[in-house]
N, C-alpha and C positions, 0 to 999 in steps of 0.2 A: 393617503398612500398605503397605510396598513390595511385598510378595508379593501383596496384594489388588489393587493397581494393576496389576501385571504380569499377573496372571491375567485381569484385565478387558480386556486388550489383545485377547484372543481373542473378546470379545463383539461382536456387531453394534452399530454406532453408532446413536444416536438421531438423528432428523432435527431438529437444533437450527439452524434457519435463519432464523427471524424476527428473533431478537435480533441475529444476525450481519448481516442486511440493514440493520437500523437502525444498527448500529455503523459499517457502511460509509458510510452517509449522514453520520454524525457525523464520521468520520475525513476524508472528502473535503471536507466543509464547513469543517473546521478548517484544512485546507491552503489552501483558497480564501481563508478569512479571513486567514490568515497573509500570503499574497502581496498581498491587497488592503490589508492594514495596512502592508506594506512600501512600497506605492505611495503611500498616503495619508500615510505618515510624513514624506514630503518637504514636506508642507504643513501638518501639525498634529502636536502632540505626542501620541504614543500611550503608554498605560500599558505599562511594561516587561513585566509579567507576561503580557500577551496574546501575546507572542512564543512562549510555550509551545504555541500552537496548531499549531506545526510538528510537534508530537508525534503528529499524525494519521497520519504515516508509520509510526510505531512501532506504532500500533494496527493498521494494515494488515498489517504484518509478522506480528504475533501471530495475526491472523485467518487469514493465509495458511497458517501452520503448522497451525492448528486444522483448516481446511477440507481441506488436503491429507491429513491423517491420516484425517479422517472419510470423505472420498470414496473413498479407496483401500481403506479397511477394508470398505466396502460392496461394491465392485466388483472388487477385486483385479486391476487392470490389469497388463499386462506393462510393463516399463520403457520399451520403445519406444512402446507405445500411450499410456502416460502422457505422455511427452514430446511426442508428436504432438498430443495434446489440449491440453496447456499452450501449445504454440507456436501452435496454431490459435486459442486463446482470447486470448492476450496480444499476439502480434506484429502481426497485420494492422492494427489501428487505431493502434497505436503507430507503425508504419512510415508509415502515412498521415499522422499528425500530424507526424512528423519531416520528411517530405518537404514538407509544407505549410509548416512553419517555415522550411525551407531556401529556399522560394520567396518567403517574406514580404518580404525586403529588396527584391525586385523590385516589390512592391506598395506597401509603406509602410515607409520608413526609420524612422519614429517608432514604429510598432508593433513592428518587429524590434529596436529600440534599437541598430541598427547592428551586430548580431551576425551575421556572415556566416561560417558554418562552412566549413572546407576539405573537400576530397574525402575525404582519409584519415579525418578525424574523423567525417564522415558515415557512411562505410562501417563504421567501428568501432562507431558507435552502432547501426546497423541489425543488427549482429552481436552486440550486447549485450556488447561488450568495453570495459572502462574505458579511457579515453583522455584524456591531459592536453591541455588547450587553453591557448593563450597568454592567453585571457581570464580564466582561473581561477588562484587562488593555488597555490603548490607544495603537493603532497600531495592535491589535489582532482582528481577524475577524472570530471567531468560529461560526459554525451553531448551531441551537437549540440542536441537538444531537452532542456533541463535536467530536466524531471520524469522523464525516463527513467533517472535515476541509481538510482532505487529498483527499476526493472525489471531492471537489471543484477544486483542482489542477488537478486531473485526468481528469475531464470534460473539463477544459481549454486545457489540452494537446490533448484530443481527437478532439476538435474543430480545433485546429491548424493542427493536423495530417491529419484530414479529408480534409482540404483545400489542403494539399500537394498531396492527392491522385488523384487530377485532373491531375497531372503530370504523364504521362504514363511511361516515361523513368525512371528506378529506380535509376540510378546514379544521375540524376537531382533531383529526389524526395528526395533522401538522403541528398544532399547538401541543398535543400530548407528547409527540416525539421530542420536541424542543424542551418541554418542561421536564420530561423524564431524564434526558441527558443532563440537564442542569441540576436536577435533584441528585442524580448519581454522583456528579462531581462534588456537590456540596457535602454529601456524606463522606466521600473520599478525603476531602480537606479536613474533616473532623476526625478522621481515623488516626491511630497512632503513627507517628512518623516512621518511615521506612518499613511499614507493614505491608502485607500482601494486599490488604484492602485499599491502602493509600495508593499503591501502584495500579491496581486494577480499576480504580474509580478516579483516575487522575484527570487533570484539566485537558489532556490531549484528546479526550473523548469529544470535546466540544468542536473539534475539527469536522466530525461527522455532521454535527448540527449545521455548521457552515455550508457543507455540501447540500444538505436538505434545503436550506434557504435559497441556495442558487438554483436548485431544481424547481422550486416554487416560482422564483423570479422568471425563470425561462419560460413559464407558461403565461406570463402577462403580455399585454400588447406593447408595453413600453420597452424601449431598447436604449442601451448606451450607444453613443456614436462610436464608429469604428476607430477614429484617432484616439478617443479617450480610452477605449478598451486596450489598444496597443500601448499607450503611455502607462496605463495602470499595470500591465504585465511587466513592463521594463522596470518601473519603480519598485514593484514587488520583488523582483529578482535582485535588485540593488539592495533592498532592505534585508533580504535573506543573507546576502553575501556580507553584509556589514556586521553580522553576528555569527562568527564561525563556530561558536560553542553555545548551545542552548539547552543542554541537559537532555534527559531521556523523555520524560513524560509530564513535567511540571508546567506551571503557569508561564515560566520564562519561554519555554519552547512554543507554547500556544501563541504568545504575543509576538515573538521574533520570527517564527517560521510558520505557525499555523495561520495567522491572519494574512500574511503575504501569500500563502498557498491558496487561500480563498480568493484573493484578487487575481491570481494567475488563472485559476479555473474559470472564474467569472469572465475574465477578459477573453479567454479562448472560446468560451461558449458564445459570447457576444459577437466575436469575429465570425463565427460560423453562422450565426443568425443573420449576419449581413452578407452571407454567401461569399466570404473572403478566404475560406479555407479549402484549398484544392484537395482532391483525392489522389494520393500517391500509393499505389498498391504495395510497394515495398514497406512503407511506413505503417500501413494498415496491418500488414503481416507481422511486423515487429511489435505492433500494439497487441495483437492476438497473443504473441509469445512473451509479453512482458512479465506475466506471472511466472512463467518458466525461467525467464532471465533472473528474476528476483530470487528464485529458489535454487538456481544452479550456479550463480556467479561466484560464490565462494569456492566451489570446487575448481572452477576455471582459473581463478586467481591463484589458488594454492598450487595447481599443476604448473602454471606459468612461472610462479616463483621458484619452484623446484628446478625447472629448466634453466632459469636465469642464474641460479646458484651453480648448477652443474657446468654451465657454459661461461661462467665468470663475466656476465654481462652487466653486473651492477656497478662496475668500476668507472663507467663513463656516462656523461650526460645523455649521449645518444642512446646508450643501452637502457637508461631509465625511461627516456621518452618512448623508446620502442616497446617497453613493457606495457605502457598504457595503450598504445595502438594495438598490440597483439591481444591483450586481455579484452579490449572492447570488441574487436572483430571476432575473436574466438567465443566470447560470451554471447554475442548475438547469434552466431552460427549454431552453437550448442543449444541455445534456448529454442531456436526454431525447430531443430531436430527433436529435442525433448518434448516440445509442444505437440508436434505432429505424431510422434511415435510412442510417447509415453503418457503425456497429460491427457490428450483427447481420448484415447482408448480407455484410460482409467475413468475419466469423467462419464463417458458413455455407459460403461459397465455399472458405475454407481447410480446413474440416472435410471437404468433399467431395473436395478435392484430396489431402489428407494421409491420410484414413481413408475411402476409398470403400466404400460399403455398410454403414458402421458408424454408426448413429444415436445411439449412447450417448454421453453427454457427462459430463465431470467437472464437478461444481458449480463455477460461476465464482468466481473470487477476484480482488480488486483489489489493486494495489500500495500 
């Protein structure tokens, strides 16, 4: 079995993108729901199991490993070219949102919740460097704009993966990628507890390895049956929901959310390989805008929360339920607008600046 998988690393990847686009929508919506629930939880009792919606991040990480393997197997970019493309794809809109967040206290103290980042923290955030802020507990290294904590891990993974692109043989590249992620995590486990090294090299990085393995498996001739793939996805969702709190980056999160996330992505890919995933333009568009949804949803939730306070809508169950409906609809709408009119123009400008004359792009991936 291992030999067959390794031999398949040399095979051109299939274009398995529809299921991944749908999973991006699901993952980003889960994160939106989690933060909306955190806000609404101050006014109503929320079922504890719903906190597992934070596992949308883990689905994103597995997707990232999968897409990075698939895209580089098709195009074989150089390490420098790969990093240029990743930086052009991820950084511009994140930098825009980070600077917008830094300006928010000047606009609305309520919307910013009084969080005013200092200069050092802001620059570390823009450079994707984990940085401890006085607002966070010991051992937590959130950037100035909190959703960016996942992007710090994304960038670390990209650096590691880019180094492995020097290896031309794909079988050796695959083994080197998995071994490198494993070695990084082992170093992190040996680092002082609650240190920046322990955070940056934590077990959650192995979720990228899971995505790489799925990308390799997708190139083999073997397939899981469609019913098995569907059952696997349902069981994985149940497993996620059974652990509402799994921590931020440790082994518990990898076990309780990361492994189920791998099965969810694998199941979706297998269903698409059986041609059981229809193409719905609206969901594909939402998938394109999922990165924008991830980076804008806190502003949408904050604005809706201010409106709910002003209109005294927190006092009834209907009002609380309406908060979820409105934040979800507004979040998707704002994300599509931001994707089209801010994210894409910024990305195109960055591509021209970083890779002049090169129109090829790596398939986008969300945090």
